[in-house]
RODO-2510 file (C-alpha; in nm, 4 decimals, decimal comma):
residues 208
     n   res          X          Y          Z
     1     x   -17,1414    -8,0388     6,5635
     2     x   -17,2297    -8,3134     6,3479
     3     x   -16,9177    -8,5951     6,3163
     4     x   -17,0317    -8,6202     5,9392
     5     x   -16,9158    -8,1681     5,9726
     6     x   -16,6186    -8,2233     6,1128
     7     x   -16,4980    -8,4617     5,8802
     8     x   -16,5651    -8,2410     5,5997
     9     x   -16,3470    -7,9807     5,8083
    10     x   -16,0649    -8,1597     5,8720
    11     x   -16,0648    -8,2467     5,4576
    12     x   -16,0783    -7,8537     5,3500
    13     x   -15,8073    -7,7769     5,6183
    14     x   -15,5932    -8,0544     5,5074
    15     x   -15,5953    -7,9386     5,1543
    16     x   -15,6043    -7,5719     5,2879
    17     x   -15,2544    -7,5983     5,4860
    18     x   -15,0871    -7,7860     5,2261
    19     x   -15,1075    -7,5464     4,9807
    20     x   -14,7930    -7,3455     5,0137
    21     x   -14,8229    -6,9847     5,1569
    22     x   -14,5908    -6,7491     5,4024
    23     x   -14,5853    -7,0295     5,7036
    24     x   -14,5037    -7,3255     5,4890
    25     x   -14,2233    -7,1327     5,2993
    26     x   -14,1027    -6,9608     5,5959
    27     x   -14,0894    -7,3146     5,8057
    28     x   -13,8933    -7,4660     5,5125
    29     x   -13,6574    -7,1948     5,4601
    30     x   -13,5697    -7,2183     5,8322
    31     x   -13,5424    -7,5869     5,8055
    32     x   -13,3209    -7,5302     5,5244
    33     x   -13,0686    -7,3071     5,6711
    34     x   -13,0560    -7,4037     6,0409
    35     x   -13,2449    -7,8119     6,0206
    36     x   -13,5629    -7,9398     6,0670
    37     x   -13,5050    -8,0030     6,4809
    38     x   -13,4006    -7,6057     6,5340
    39     x   -13,6839    -7,4806     6,2533
    40     x   -13,9424    -7,5632     6,6087
    41     x   -13,8659    -7,2284     6,7145
    42     x   -14,0597    -7,0806     6,4080
    43     x   -14,2830    -7,3160     6,3328
    44     x   -14,4419    -7,2658     6,7311
    45     x   -14,4389    -6,8656     6,6271
    46     x   -14,6335    -6,9270     6,3183
    47     x   -14,8411    -7,1575     6,5514
    48     x   -14,9096    -6,9552     6,8054
    49     x   -14,9753    -6,6896     6,5375
    50     x   -15,2602    -6,8861     6,3742
    51     x   -15,4164    -6,9991     6,7036
    52     x   -15,4492    -6,6295     6,8334
    53     x   -15,5963    -6,5234     6,5119
    54     x   -15,8625    -6,7976     6,4829
    55     x   -15,9215    -6,7296     6,8722
    56     x   -15,9879    -6,4027     6,7884
    57     x   -16,1947    -6,4858     6,4995
    58     x   -16,4024    -6,6923     6,6966
    59     x   -16,4502    -6,3986     6,9385
    60     x   -16,5569    -6,1935     6,6758
    61     x   -16,2546    -5,9483     6,6455
    62     x   -16,2719    -6,0258     6,2525
    63     x   -16,5943    -5,8604     6,2524
    64     x   -16,4958    -5,5286     6,3770
    65     x   -16,2045    -5,5037     6,1211
    66     x   -16,4495    -5,5555     5,9104
    67     x   -16,6199    -5,2688     5,9958
    68     x   -16,3539    -5,0521     6,1001
    69     x   -16,1321    -5,0732     5,7127
    70     x   -15,8652    -4,8413     5,8754
    71     x   -15,7656    -5,0744     6,1090
    72     x   -15,7659    -5,3404     5,8592
    73     x   -15,5700    -5,1721     5,6113
    74     x   -15,2911    -5,0736     5,8685
    75     x   -15,2977    -5,4739     6,0115
    76     x   -15,2586    -5,5483     5,5649
    77     x   -14,9986    -5,2839     5,5039
    78     x   -14,7700    -5,4136     5,8008
    79     x   -14,8149    -5,7903     5,6651
    80     x   -14,7183    -5,6478     5,3048
    81     x   -14,3960    -5,4364     5,4447
    82     x   -14,3111    -5,7538     5,6618
    83     x   -14,3491    -5,9963     5,3605
    84     x   -14,1222    -5,7263     5,1307
    85     x   -13,8501    -5,6733     5,3635
    86     x   -13,7722    -6,0237     5,4110
    87     x   -13,8244    -6,0846     5,0190
    88     x   -13,5523    -5,8483     4,9497
    89     x   -13,3291    -6,0233     5,2579
    90     x   -13,3648    -6,3637     5,0610
    91     x   -13,2877    -6,2160     4,7619
    92     x   -12,9637    -6,0006     4,8590
    93     x   -12,8647    -6,3159     5,0150
    94     x   -12,4454    -6,3868     5,0011
    95     x   -12,5432    -6,7191     4,8556
    96     x   -12,3234    -6,9097     5,0906
    97     x   -12,3488    -7,3012     5,1408
    98     x   -12,5281    -7,4604     5,4128
    99     x   -12,3024    -7,6431     5,6574
   100     x   -12,5726    -7,9171     5,7086
   101     x   -12,3738    -8,0934     5,9823
   102     x   -12,3795    -7,8049     6,2004
   103     x   -12,5513    -7,9137     6,5298
   104     x   -12,5757    -7,5949     6,6745
   105     x   -12,7557    -7,2646     6,5963
   106     x   -12,5475    -6,9983     6,4563
   107     x   -12,4475    -6,7486     6,7306
   108     x   -12,6079    -6,4230     6,5347
   109     x   -12,9651    -6,5948     6,5501
   110     x   -13,0983    -6,7368     6,8135
   111     x   -13,4939    -6,9525     6,8994
   112     x   -13,6311    -6,6572     7,0177
   113     x   -13,5732    -6,4536     6,7206
   114     x   -13,6602    -6,7640     6,5368
   115     x   -14,0156    -6,8013     6,7031
   116     x   -14,0853    -6,3852     6,6749
   117     x   -14,0139    -6,3814     6,2952
   118     x   -14,2594    -6,7105     6,2962
   119     x   -14,4795    -6,5031     6,4506
   120     x   -14,4716    -6,2261     6,2585
   121     x   -14,5342    -6,4322     5,9835
   122     x   -14,8409    -6,5535     6,0657
   123     x   -15,0051    -6,2394     6,2741
   124     x   -14,9611    -6,0281     5,9684
   125     x   -15,1597    -6,1848     5,7704
   126     x   -15,5558    -6,0839     5,7565
   127     x   -15,6496    -6,2641     5,4841
   128     x   -15,6636    -6,5623     5,7403
   129     x   -15,8304    -6,4109     5,9962
   130     x   -16,1131    -6,3268     5,7618
   131     x   -16,1117    -6,6823     5,6318
   132     x   -16,1827    -6,7882     5,9726
   133     x   -16,4522    -6,5899     6,0063
   134     x   -16,6552    -6,7090     5,7082
   135     x   -16,5058    -7,0684     5,7331
   136     x   -16,5169    -7,1992     6,0825
   137     x   -16,9093    -7,0806     6,1459
   138     x   -16,9839    -7,3250     5,8475
   139     x   -16,9536    -7,6066     6,0975
   140     x   -17,0693    -7,4893     6,3849
   141     x   -17,4082    -7,5772     6,5253
   142     x   -17,5909    -7,3017     6,5939
   143     x   -17,8426    -7,4502     6,8468
   144     x   -17,5542    -7,6082     7,0300
   145     x   -17,2945    -7,4628     7,2821
   146     x   -17,0566    -7,2826     7,0424
   147     x   -16,7938    -7,2597     7,2387
   148     x   -16,6998    -7,6001     7,2736
   149     x   -16,7665    -7,6691     6,9113
   150     x   -16,5430    -7,3527     6,8352
   151     x   -16,2243    -7,4797     7,0357
   152     x   -16,2399    -7,8167     6,8797
   153     x   -16,2261    -7,6721     6,4963
   154     x   -15,9498    -7,4326     6,6265
   155     x   -15,7420    -7,7323     6,8002
   156     x   -15,7862    -7,9585     6,4512
   157     x   -15,6954    -7,6920     6,2895
   158     x   -15,3552    -7,6327     6,4811
   159     x   -15,3167    -8,0258     6,4775
   160     x   -15,3408    -8,0231     6,0930
   161     x   -15,1066    -7,7304     6,0522
   162     x   -14,8314    -7,8481     6,2348
   163     x   -14,8196    -8,1930     6,0585
   164     x   -14,8136    -7,9658     5,7269
   165     x   -14,5020    -7,8180     5,9242
   166     x   -14,3086    -8,1134     5,9947
   167     x   -14,3585    -8,2451     5,6400
   168     x   -14,2033    -7,9063     5,5074
   169     x   -13,9709    -7,8603     5,7617
   170     x   -13,8788    -8,2218     5,6253
   171     x   -13,8306    -8,1196     5,2603
   172     x   -13,6608    -7,8313     5,3961
   173     x   -13,3574    -8,0527     5,5659
   174     x   -13,3593    -8,2301     5,2514
   175     x   -13,3532    -7,9868     4,9837
   176     x   -13,0286    -7,8224     5,2382
   177     x   -12,8219    -8,1291     5,1363
   178     x   -12,9021    -7,9704     4,7179
   179     x   -12,7563    -7,5861     4,8803
   180     x   -12,3935    -7,6835     5,0118
   181     x   -12,3416    -7,5079     4,6320
   182     x   -12,3015    -7,1607     4,6573
   183     x   -12,4842    -7,1336     4,3294
   184     x   -12,7572    -7,3227     4,3507
   185     x   -12,8234    -7,1578     4,6993
   186     x   -12,8237    -6,8348     4,5645
   187     x   -13,0857    -6,9262     4,3142
   188     x   -13,2914    -7,0546     4,6305
   189     x   -13,2423    -6,7363     4,8043
   190     x   -13,3548    -6,5667     4,5092
   191     x   -13,6651    -6,7915     4,4216
   192     x   -13,7557    -6,7552     4,7970
   193     x   -13,7367    -6,3921     4,7527
   194     x   -13,9508    -6,3854     4,4233
   195     x   -14,2069    -6,5567     4,6537
   196     x   -14,2368    -6,3820     4,9396
   197     x   -14,2635    -6,0776     4,7470
   198     x   -14,5493    -6,1719     4,5509
   199     x   -14,7410    -6,2391     4,8776
   200     x   -14,6874    -5,9360     4,9756
   201     x   -14,8144    -5,8147     4,6434
   202     x   -15,0716    -6,0655     4,6531
   203     x   -15,1922    -5,9456     4,9467
   204     x   -15,2375    -5,5865     4,8998
   205     x   -15,5321    -5,7246     4,6687
   206     x   -15,7118    -5,8552     5,0251
   207     x   -16,0288    -5,6586     5,1163
   208     x   -16,2339    -5,6095     5,3965
***
């Protein structure tokens, strides 16, 4: 892989990762609710899923899903169901104000649950896996060992994604200060719910 190709890859994924999607929205809402520092578990879940998906794509699993449409559809429908579930859950939020001064996680949710929620959000998006299968190979020099190149690309993707997580988390924490009023919190919950449901419905259009 040439340095020029790597820089093109960096520019492309900076734009790609910065585009609001399920992962970024999830990180932002977790930060708005629990604080940026405490949303690290959700970020870790999303990032773990992303790395696994990219690694699986590099290993050729995406080709398997494309060859077996039923497996692809099962993963896709699971992702749709979870995103819609999150949307309905957000829409039905109580609209209670956020306590921006709290320093501990509520007893009703743990870091493990935050991690698991982020992981499910990331792993249930087959569009990422198919994208990785079509996008990553374009930056790999087939005349050179491919494993190190894929490792560099995946690591680069993970670093850029993490930076955007931090940016969205910071934005969510700032947003939280405006959500101390029940009416604004209710509006935020409903907009979040609509966006998540929209992502889920859009996922139905993805084809292997």
